[in-house]
C-alpha positions in Angstrom: 103.4 114.0 103.1 105.7 115.4 100.5 105.9 118.5 98.4 106.2 118.1 94.7 107.7 120.1 92.0 107.6 119.6 88.2 111.0 119.3 86.5 110.2 122.2 84.3 110.1 124.5 87.5 113.3 123.1 88.6 115.1 123.8 85.4 113.5 127.3 85.4 115.1 128.0 88.9 118.4 126.4 87.9 118.3 128.9 84.8 117.5 131.8 87.0 120.5 131.0 89.3 122.6 130.3 86.3 121.8 134.0 85.0 122.4 135.6 88.4 124.4 133.2 90.8 124.6 133.9 94.4 127.8 132.4 95.7 127.5 130.4 99.0 123.7 130.3 98.9 121.9 126.9 99.5 118.3 126.4 98.2 115.9 123.6 99.2 113.8 123.5 96.1 110.5 121.8 96.3 106.7 122.5 95.7 106.0 124.2 99.0 103.0 123.7 100.9 100.3 124.4 98.0 101.9 121.5 96.3 102.1 118.9 99.1 100.3 115.6 99.0 100.4 112.2 100.9 100.8 108.9 99.2 97.3 108.1 100.0 96.1 111.6 98.4 98.4 110.8 95.4 96.6 107.3 95.0 93.3 109.2 95.1 94.4 111.5 92.3 95.9 108.7 90.2 92.7 106.8 90.5 90.5 109.8 89.8 92.4 110.3 86.5 92.8 106.6 85.5 89.6 105.3 86.7 91.5 102.5 88.3 91.8 102.0 92.2 95.2 101.6 93.2 96.5 98.4 94.7 98.2 98.9 97.9 98.6 97.8 101.4 98.8 100.4 104.2 101.1 99.7 107.1 100.6 101.8 110.1 104.3 101.7 111.2 106.6 104.6 109.9 109.6 103.8 108.0 112.7 104.1 110.2 114.4 107.4 109.5 111.8 108.9 107.2 110.1 112.2 107.7 106.5 112.2 108.4 105.8 115.5 106.6 108.2 117.4 104.3 107.5 120.8 102.9 110.0 123.2 101.4 110.2 126.7 102.2 110.5 128.7 99.1 110.4 132.2 100.6 114.2 132.8 100.2 114.1 131.5 96.6 111.4 133.7 95.7 113.0 136.6 97.5 116.5 136.1 95.7 114.8 135.3 92.3 111.3 137.3 92.2 111.0 136.4 88.6 110.7 132.8 89.4 107.8 130.9 90.8 106.2 127.6 90.4 104.1 127.4 87.2 102.9 123.7 87.2 100.2 122.8 89.5 99.9 119.5 91.3 97.1 118.5 88.8 99.4 119.2 86.0 101.9 117.0 87.5 99.6 114.1 88.0 98.1 114.6 84.5 101.3 114.7 82.8 102.4 111.5 84.5 99.1 109.8 83.6 99.2 111.0 80.0 102.9 109.7 79.5 101.9 106.3 81.0 99.1 106.1 78.6 101.6 106.4 75.9 103.9 103.5 77.1 
């Protein structure tokens, strides 16, 4: 499981930081809990949009050194930059990826 964030929201945070920098602070940007999805759930989203079932092979064994679940804590970012928040939903991200692929 991973959280996902649209590049627009990343750029919006970078801009907020640029306008009002906070020296020495470290931010772990991501989509947070509401924007988290597993690869299998991502395949389901893609299949629902495209009408095509994803072709994959599932292996039970975890990849060495990989996180089983990673979700960013956005509370510090939101506290330091209250005007910033995520604007693009997970559905928006999947839809934009799908539409871009159709144009190729």
